[in-house]
C-alpha positions in Angstrom: 14.8 9.3 -15.2 12.0 7.7 -13.1 8.8 9.5 -12.6 7.2 10.1 -9.2 4.4 7.7 -10.3 7.0 5.0 -11.0 8.9 5.6 -7.7 5.7 5.5 -5.7 4.5 2.3 -7.5 7.9 0.6 -6.7 7.6 1.7 -3.0 4.0 0.3 -2.8 5.2 -3.0 -4.3 8.1 -3.2 -1.9 5.9 -2.5 1.2 3.3 -4.9 0.0 6.0 -7.6 -0.5 7.4 -6.9 3.0 3.9 -7.3 4.4 3.3 -10.5 2.5 6.5 -12.0 3.8 6.6 -10.8 7.3 2.9 -10.2 8.3 0.7 -12.7 6.5 -2.2 -11.9 8.9 -2.2 -8.4 7.7 -1.6 -9.3 4.1 -4.9 -11.3 4.0 -6.7 -8.0 4.7 -5.0 -5.7 2.2 -7.9 -6.1 -0.2 -10.0 -4.3 2.4 -7.8 -1.2 2.2 -9.9 1.5 0.6 -7.9 1.8 -2.6 -9.4 0.1 -5.6 -8.7 0.6 -9.3 -12.4 0.2 -9.9 -12.7 3.6 -8.4 -10.5 5.0 -11.1 -12.5 3.8 -14.2 -13.1 7.3 -15.3 -9.7 8.9 -14.6 -6.1 8.0 -14.1 -4.6 7.2 -10.7 -2.9 10.4 -9.6 0.4 10.6 -7.7 -1.5 11.9 -4.7 -3.6 8.8 -4.7 -0.5 6.6 -4.6 1.0 8.7 -1.8 -2.1 8.3 0.3 -2.2 4.5 -0.4 1.5 4.2 0.5 0.9 6.1 3.7 -2.0 3.9 4.5 0.0 0.7 3.9 2.9 2.0 6.2 0.4 3.0 8.9 -1.4 -0.4 8.8 2.0 -2.3 8.9 3.2 -0.3 11.9 -0.1 -0.7 13.7 0.0 -4.4 13.0 3.5 -4.7 14.3 2.5 -3.1 17.6 -0.5 -5.3 18.1 1.2 -8.5 16.9 4.0 -7.9 19.4 6.8 -7.6 16.8 
């Protein structure tokens, strides 16, 4: 059985791949998204962290679609 952490990681990978393929202009700026593993040197990445990051990726993709005219 997959854990929530695993499911969220797969969804993040899927959304990131979709952005890379369909929205290269946005993909260039994903490194600027405020989620960095450097922040988590002292503790493990929690499921809530992944949920927030996934939500942020989806939000950015949807905003980009609207402004890019897709």
